[in-house]
C-alpha positions as CSV (number, residue, x, y, z in Angstrom):
1,M,135.2,123.5,48.7
2,M,131.5,122.7,48.8
3,N,132.1,119.1,47.5
4,M,134.7,118.5,50.2
5,N,132.3,119.7,52.9
6,K,129.6,117.4,51.5
7,K,132.1,114.5,51.9
8,L,133.0,115.6,55.4
9,F,129.5,115.9,56.7
10,P,128.6,112.1,56.6
11,V,131.9,111.4,58.4
12,I,131.1,113.7,61.2
13,V,127.6,112.3,61.5
14,G,129.0,108.8,61.7
15,I,131.4,109.8,64.4
16,V,128.5,111.3,66.4
17,I,126.4,108.2,66.1
18,F,129.4,106.0,67.1
19,M,130.3,108.1,70.0
20,G,126.8,108.9,71.1
21,G,126.7,105.9,73.5
22,C,130.0,106.7,75.1
23,T,130.0,108.0,78.7
24,L,132.5,108.6,81.4
25,A,130.1,107.8,84.2
26,P,131.1,105.0,86.6
27,K,129.2,101.7,86.2
28,Y,126.3,101.5,88.5
29,T,126.0,98.6,90.9
30,K,123.0,98.1,93.2
31,P,124.1,98.6,96.8
32,E,123.4,95.9,99.3
33,A,120.4,96.6,101.6
34,P,121.6,97.7,105.0
35,I,119.0,95.7,106.8
36,S,118.4,92.1,107.9
37,A,116.9,89.8,105.2
38,D,114.3,88.6,107.8
39,W,111.6,90.4,109.7
40,P,112.1,90.8,113.4
41,T,111.1,87.9,115.7
42,G,110.2,87.7,119.4
43,A,107.2,87.8,121.7
44,A,105.7,90.9,120.0
45,Y,105.6,89.1,116.6
46,K,104.4,85.6,117.5
47,E,100.8,86.3,116.4
48,V,102.1,87.7,113.0
49,A,104.0,84.4,112.3
50,A,100.9,82.4,113.3
51,V,98.8,83.6,110.4
52,P,100.8,82.9,107.2
53,A,97.6,82.2,105.3
54,A,96.9,85.9,105.1
55,P,97.9,87.5,101.8
56,A,101.0,89.6,101.4
57,A,100.5,93.3,100.9
58,P,101.8,93.4,97.2
59,E,99.3,90.7,96.3
60,L,96.2,92.9,97.2
61,S,94.8,95.7,95.2
62,R,93.6,98.8,97.0
63,Q,89.9,97.8,96.3
64,E,90.5,94.3,97.7
65,F,92.2,95.6,100.9
66,F,89.7,98.3,101.7
67,A,86.5,96.2,101.9
68,D,84.4,99.1,103.2
69,K,82.4,100.4,100.3
70,Q,81.8,103.9,101.7
71,L,85.5,104.3,102.3
72,Q,86.2,103.2,98.7
73,K,84.0,106.0,97.4
74,I,85.8,108.6,99.6
75,V,89.2,107.4,98.5
76,E,88.2,107.7,94.8
77,M,87.0,111.3,95.5
78,A,90.4,112.1,97.1
79,L,92.4,110.6,94.2
80,N,90.4,112.7,91.7
81,N,90.2,116.0,93.6
82,N,93.1,116.2,96.2
83,R,95.3,119.3,95.5
84,D,98.5,117.8,97.0
85,L,98.2,114.8,94.7
86,R,97.5,117.2,91.8
87,L,100.7,119.1,92.6
88,A,102.6,115.8,92.6
89,A,101.3,115.0,89.2
90,L,102.3,118.5,87.9
91,N,105.8,118.0,89.3
92,V,106.0,114.8,87.2
93,E,105.0,116.8,84.1
94,K,107.7,119.4,84.9
95,A,110.4,116.7,85.4
96,R,109.4,115.1,82.1
97,A,109.6,118.5,80.3
98,L,113.1,119.1,81.9
99,Y,114.2,115.7,80.7
100,G,113.0,116.6,77.2
101,I,115.0,119.8,77.3
102,Q,118.2,118.0,78.3
103,R,117.7,115.3,75.8
104,A,117.2,117.9,73.0
105,E,120.8,119.1,73.6
106,L,121.9,115.9,71.8
107,F,120.5,117.2,68.6
108,P,121.5,120.1,66.4
109,E,119.5,123.3,66.4
110,V,118.5,124.1,62.8
111,N,117.6,127.7,61.9
112,A,116.2,129.0,58.6
113,V,116.3,132.7,57.5
114,G,114.8,134.0,54.3
115,S,114.9,137.5,52.8
116,G,113.8,139.3,49.7
117,S,114.0,142.7,48.1
118,K,112.6,144.5,45.1
119,Q,114.2,147.6,43.3
120,R,112.9,149.6,40.4
121,L,115.6,150.8,38.0
122,A,115.1,153.6,35.4
123,D,117.3,154.6,32.4
124,V,119.0,151.2,32.1
125,Y,121.2,151.1,29.0
126,G,119.6,149.1,26.2
127,F,116.1,149.2,27.7
128,E,113.5,151.7,26.9
129,Q,111.3,151.1,30.0
130,A,112.1,151.0,33.7
131,L,113.1,147.6,35.1
132,T,112.3,145.9,38.4
133,L,115.1,144.0,40.2
134,E,114.0,141.3,42.6
135,Q,116.5,139.4,44.9
136,Y,115.7,136.5,47.2
137,S,118.0,134.5,49.6
138,V,117.5,131.6,52.0
139,N,120.0,130.5,54.7
140,L,119.7,127.2,56.5
141,G,122.1,126.7,59.3
142,I,123.0,124.7,62.5
143,S,124.1,127.0,65.2
144,S,126.6,125.9,67.8
145,W,126.0,122.1,67.9
146,E,128.2,120.4,70.4
147,I,129.3,117.0,69.3
148,D,129.0,114.8,72.4
149,F,132.3,112.8,71.9
150,F,132.8,112.2,75.6
151,G,129.2,111.8,76.8
152,R,128.9,115.0,78.7
153,I,125.4,115.8,77.3
154,H,124.5,112.1,77.4
155,S,125.3,112.0,81.1
156,L,123.3,115.1,81.8
157,K,120.4,113.6,79.9
158,D,120.7,110.4,82.0
159,R,120.7,112.4,85.2
160,A,117.5,114.3,84.0
161,L,115.9,111.0,83.2
162,E,116.6,109.5,86.6
163,E,115.3,112.7,88.3
164,Y,112.1,112.3,86.2
165,L,111.7,108.7,87.2
166,A,112.3,109.6,90.9
167,T,109.6,112.3,90.6
168,E,107.2,109.7,89.2
169,Q,107.9,107.4,92.2
170,A,107.3,110.4,94.5
171,R,103.9,110.7,92.9
172,R,103.2,107.1,93.7
173,S,104.3,107.8,97.3
174,S,101.9,110.7,97.4
175,R,99.1,108.4,96.3
176,I,99.9,105.8,99.0
177,A,100.1,108.5,101.6
178,L,96.9,110.1,100.5
179,V,95.0,106.8,100.5
180,S,96.4,105.9,103.9
181,E,95.5,109.3,105.4
182,V,92.0,109.2,104.1
183,A,91.4,105.7,105.6
184,T,92.9,106.8,108.9
185,V,90.8,109.9,109.2
186,Y,87.7,107.9,108.1
187,L,88.4,105.4,110.9
188,T,89.1,108.2,113.4
189,L,85.8,109.8,112.6
190,A,84.1,106.5,113.2
191,A,85.8,106.1,116.6
192,D,85.0,109.7,117.6
193,R,81.4,109.2,116.7
194,S,81.4,106.0,118.8
195,N,82.8,108.1,121.7
196,L,80.2,110.7,121.1
197,K,77.5,108.1,121.2
198,L,79.0,106.7,124.4
199,A,79.2,110.2,126.0
200,R,75.6,110.9,125.1
201,S,74.5,107.5,126.5
202,T,76.5,108.1,129.7
203,L,75.1,111.5,130.2
204,E,71.5,110.2,129.8
205,T,72.2,107.4,132.3
206,Q,73.9,109.8,134.8
207,Q,71.1,112.3,134.5
208,A,68.6,109.6,135.2
209,A,70.6,108.5,138.3
210,Y,70.9,112.1,139.5
211,G,67.1,112.5,139.2
212,L,66.5,109.4,141.4
213,I,69.0,110.5,144.0
214,Q,67.4,114.0,144.0
215,K,64.0,112.3,144.8
216,R,65.7,110.2,147.6
217,Y,67.3,113.4,148.9
218,D,64.0,115.2,148.9
219,V,62.4,112.5,151.1
220,G,65.4,112.1,153.4
221,L,66.7,108.8,152.1
222,A,69.9,110.2,150.5
223,T,72.4,112.7,151.8
224,K,73.6,116.0,150.3
225,L,77.0,114.3,149.7
226,D,75.2,111.7,147.6
227,L,73.5,114.4,145.6
228,R,76.8,116.2,144.9
229,Q,78.6,113.0,144.1
230,A,75.9,112.1,141.5
231,Q,76.3,115.5,139.9
232,T,80.0,114.9,139.2
233,P,79.6,112.3,136.4
234,V,76.8,114.4,134.9
235,D,79.0,117.4,134.4
236,S,81.9,115.1,133.2
237,A,79.7,113.5,130.6
238,R,78.4,117.0,129.5
239,G,82.0,118.1,128.9
240,D,82.9,114.9,127.0
241,L,79.8,115.4,124.8
242,A,80.9,118.8,123.8
243,R,84.5,117.6,123.2
244,Y,83.6,114.7,121.0
245,T,81.1,116.9,119.1
246,Q,84.0,119.2,118.3
247,L,86.3,116.3,117.3
248,V,83.7,114.8,115.0
249,A,83.4,118.2,113.2
250,Q,87.1,118.5,112.9
251,D,87.4,114.9,111.6
252,Q,84.8,115.8,108.9
253,N,86.8,119.0,108.0
254,A,90.0,116.9,107.6
255,L,88.2,114.3,105.5
256,N,86.7,117.1,103.2
257,L,90.2,118.6,102.8
258,L,91.7,115.2,101.8
259,A,88.8,114.4,99.5
260,G,89.0,117.8,97.8
261,S,85.3,118.5,98.2
262,T,82.5,118.0,100.8
263,V,82.0,114.3,101.5
264,P,78.2,113.5,101.5
265,E,76.8,112.5,104.9
266,E,75.4,109.2,103.6
267,I,78.9,107.8,102.9
268,L,80.3,108.8,106.3
269,P,80.7,106.2,109.0
270,V,78.0,106.1,111.7
271,D,80.3,104.6,114.3
272,M,82.9,101.8,114.7
273,S,80.3,99.1,114.5
274,G,79.4,100.1,111.0
275,V,82.9,100.0,109.6
276,T,84.0,97.0,107.5
277,P,87.6,96.3,108.6
278,P,90.4,96.0,106.1
279,K,91.8,92.7,105.1
280,E,94.3,91.0,107.4
281,I,97.8,90.9,105.7
282,F,101.3,89.8,106.5
283,P,104.5,91.3,105.2
284,G,105.8,88.5,103.0
285,L,108.7,86.2,103.4
286,S,111.6,88.6,103.1
287,S,112.4,92.2,103.8
288,E,113.6,92.6,100.2
289,A,109.9,93.3,99.4
290,L,110.7,96.8,100.8
291,L,112.9,97.5,97.8
292,N,109.7,98.0,95.7
293,R,108.5,100.8,97.9
294,P,108.2,104.0,95.9
295,D,110.3,106.1,98.1
296,I,113.1,103.5,98.0
297,V,112.8,103.2,94.2
298,A,112.9,107.0,94.0
299,A,116.1,107.2,96.2
300,E,117.7,104.6,93.9
301,H,116.9,106.6,90.8
302,R,118.5,109.7,92.4
303,L,121.5,107.6,93.2
304,K,121.8,106.5,89.6
305,G,121.5,110.2,88.6
306,G,124.5,110.9,90.9
307,Y,126.5,108.4,88.9
308,A,125.5,110.1,85.7
309,F,126.5,113.5,87.2
310,I,130.0,112.1,87.8
311,G,130.2,111.2,84.1
312,A,129.3,114.8,83.1
313,A,131.8,116.2,85.5
314,R,134.6,113.9,84.1
315,A,133.7,114.9,80.5
316,A,134.4,118.5,81.4
317,F,138.1,117.7,81.4
318,F,138.1,116.7,77.7
319,P,137.8,118.9,74.6
320,R,134.4,120.2,73.5
321,I,133.8,120.2,69.8
322,S,131.1,122.5,68.5
323,L,130.0,122.6,64.8
324,T,128.3,125.5,63.0
325,T,127.0,124.6,59.6
326,S,125.2,126.8,57.1
327,V,123.7,126.3,53.7
328,G,122.9,129.4,51.6
329,T,121.1,130.0,48.3
330,A,120.5,133.3,46.5
331,S,118.7,134.2,43.2
332,D,118.2,137.4,41.2
333,E,115.4,138.1,38.8
334,L,115.4,141.2,36.6
335,S,111.9,141.9,35.2
336,G,111.5,138.2,34.5
337,L,114.1,138.4,31.8
338,F,116.9,136.4,33.4
339,T,117.7,134.6,36.7
340,S,120.9,133.6,38.5
341,G,121.4,131.5,41.6
342,S,124.2,130.4,43.9
343,G,124.6,128.0,46.9
344,T,127.2,127.6,49.7
345,W,127.7,125.0,52.4
346,N,130.1,125.9,55.1
347,F,131.4,124.1,58.2
348,A,132.9,126.0,61.1
349,P,134.1,123.6,63.7
350,Q,135.2,125.0,67.1
351,I,137.3,123.1,69.6
352,V,137.6,124.2,73.2
353,M,140.6,122.5,74.9
354,P,140.6,122.8,78.7
355,I,144.1,123.4,80.1
356,F,143.3,124.0,83.7
357,D,139.8,124.6,84.9
358,A,139.3,125.0,88.6
359,R,135.6,124.9,88.3
360,A,135.8,121.5,86.5
361,W,137.8,120.1,89.4
362,A,135.4,121.5,91.9
363,A,132.4,120.1,90.0
364,L,134.1,116.6,90.0
365,R,134.6,116.7,93.7
366,V,131.0,117.9,94.2
367,S,129.7,115.1,92.0
368,K,131.6,112.5,94.0
369,A,130.4,113.9,97.3
370,D,126.9,114.1,95.9
371,R,127.0,110.4,95.1
372,K,128.0,109.5,98.6
373,I,125.2,111.7,100.0
374,L,122.7,110.0,97.7
375,L,124.0,106.5,98.7
376,T,123.6,107.4,102.4
377,Q,120.1,108.7,101.8
378,Y,119.2,105.5,99.9
379,E,120.4,103.4,102.7
380,K,118.7,105.5,105.3
381,T,115.4,105.3,103.4
382,I,115.6,101.5,103.5
383,Q,116.4,101.4,107.2
384,T,113.5,103.8,107.9
385,A,111.1,101.6,105.9
386,F,112.3,98.5,107.8
387,R,111.7,100.3,111.1
388,E,108.2,101.4,110.0
389,V,107.2,97.9,109.0
390,A,108.7,96.4,112.2
391,D,106.8,98.9,114.3
392,A,103.5,98.0,112.5
393,L,104.2,94.3,112.9
394,A,104.8,94.7,116.6
395,V,101.4,96.3,116.9
396,Q,99.8,93.6,114.8
397,G,101.4,90.9,116.9
398,T,100.0,92.3,120.2
399,I,96.9,94.3,119.4
400,N,94.4,91.4,119.4
401,Q,95.5,90.4,122.9
402,Q,95.1,94.1,124.1
403,V,91.6,94.3,122.6
404,S,90.6,90.9,124.2
405,A,91.9,92.0,127.6
406,Q,90.2,95.4,127.3
407,Q,86.9,93.7,126.4
408,S,87.2,91.5,129.4
409,L,87.9,94.6,131.6
410,V,84.8,96.3,130.2
411,D,82.6,93.3,131.0
412,A,84.1,93.0,134.6
413,V,83.7,96.7,135.4
414,A,80.1,96.7,134.0
415,E,79.2,94.0,136.4
416,T,80.9,95.8,139.2
417,Y,78.9,98.9,138.4
418,R,75.7,96.9,138.4
419,L,76.4,95.4,141.8
420,S,77.6,98.6,143.3
421,N,74.4,100.4,142.2
422,K,72.3,97.6,143.6
423,R,74.1,97.7,147.0
424,Y,73.6,101.5,147.1
425,T,69.9,101.1,146.4
426,K,69.5,98.7,149.3
427,G,71.4,101.0,151.6
428,I,74.4,98.7,152.1
429,D,77.1,101.0,150.5
430,S,77.5,104.7,149.9
431,Y,77.1,106.3,146.5
432,L,80.9,106.7,146.3
433,G,81.3,103.0,145.3
434,V,78.7,103.6,142.5
435,L,80.6,106.6,141.3
436,D,84.0,104.9,141.2
437,A,82.5,101.9,139.3
438,Q,80.8,104.2,136.8
439,R,84.1,106.1,136.2
440,S,86.0,102.9,135.7
441,L,83.3,101.6,133.2
442,Y,83.3,104.8,131.2
443,G,87.1,104.8,131.0
444,A,87.2,101.2,130.0
445,Q,84.7,101.7,127.3
446,Q,86.7,104.6,125.9
447,G,89.8,102.5,126.0
448,L,88.1,99.7,124.1
449,I,87.1,102.1,121.3
450,S,90.7,103.5,121.2
451,L,92.2,100.0,120.8
452,R,89.8,99.0,118.1
453,L,90.7,102.1,116.2
454,G,94.4,101.4,116.8
455,K,94.0,97.9,115.3
456,L,92.2,99.0,112.1
457,A,94.5,102.0,111.7
458,N,97.6,99.8,112.1
459,Q,96.3,97.5,109.3
460,V,96.1,100.5,107.1
461,R,99.6,101.6,108.1
462,L,101.1,98.2,107.5
463,Y,99.6,98.0,104.1
464,A,101.0,101.5,103.3
465,V,104.5,101.0,104.7
466,L,104.8,97.8,102.7
467,G,104.3,99.8,99.5
468,G,100.6,99.0,98.8
469,G,97.6,101.1,98.4
470,G,98.8,103.5,95.7
471,E,97.1,102.1,92.6
């Protein structure tokens, strides 16, 4: 019997190896991207098309794109210390471990059990002295090893692998989102510090103007209405000074949270004028570049996992063959006078033949529905990415014109304010004209800061939505 089992074992192993690559999962074919192959065109995108000399996003490393040295240091701090990114990395480790567990199902579980006993025997016939009986046994066995004839375990292993790969891409997405958020908050802090400087400068100017009108009022050259009108911009500037002081503090708090520790003051931006802008980029020649975005790659891995799940569900309709094997040895020793040993090798195959399993049918239906859901999610991820890039391109194609127009407005209103103030000083106009011109100038200057921030932040966003900035 033992010899026959020895002959049978290599045959079973050969069958397992031969059938190990078999799977009932449907063949995966990459779906067509549900978007146009070309980027949008029109009046909003003319300026984008006019600068093809700019590099495409995938061609630039993070260090090349972010030219600001201080920002580079803060980004490195965030990549090393940010807790959300650390959680993403731990989720990758977890997914890798789960894949290892599922892959281990393909291999038999080998157990070894040993035992021993010692017994003292007295008055044994033929022996004058008491004897000691020692007995030892060792059992080596394979417990419930399912032979994966129809690829059920193989399909589950493939699904776990795709989930692991998707989780790894999610980690890349987290890195890109973190870098983008750090850069955006850094730029916002610079803009708010510029607004704070503007509010402080405006307050000083208005306080000085109020002082002059107070003196004119004291000698009868200005009315009480002029005095009260001069007080209005002073109070407004005081309120803005407090508001931007608050915003700057909140920006720093946000940056510290992203960086995972307190960012030193010496590497924080002073204002917008001290920020080195990111590189100008363009999206590339085709929208197919989006297919390398981590979230899209992750969605495709999950879709492949859905195909593998169908294979596992189909395999549930076929017989499952489990094999239990054990090898046993035993030996006796009586006071060192004689020994005896024996060995056994037993196979215990078990075949489970499904006749009708409602759960298997339900699982198959679920797996097919799951694949359709994953396909829809994959397509929606691509469409969302296309929309994000198109929005960023629309900003890039028009923002320079907006900044130029706003700068021209600031210059014009500044001249209006100068002339209005001069006319009031000569007694030609009332102070109301000066007040209106000052309000217009202050608002125009704030608008210019906001547009400059929007331009830089959009460059960061375009780089991120095109899949750059993660490594």
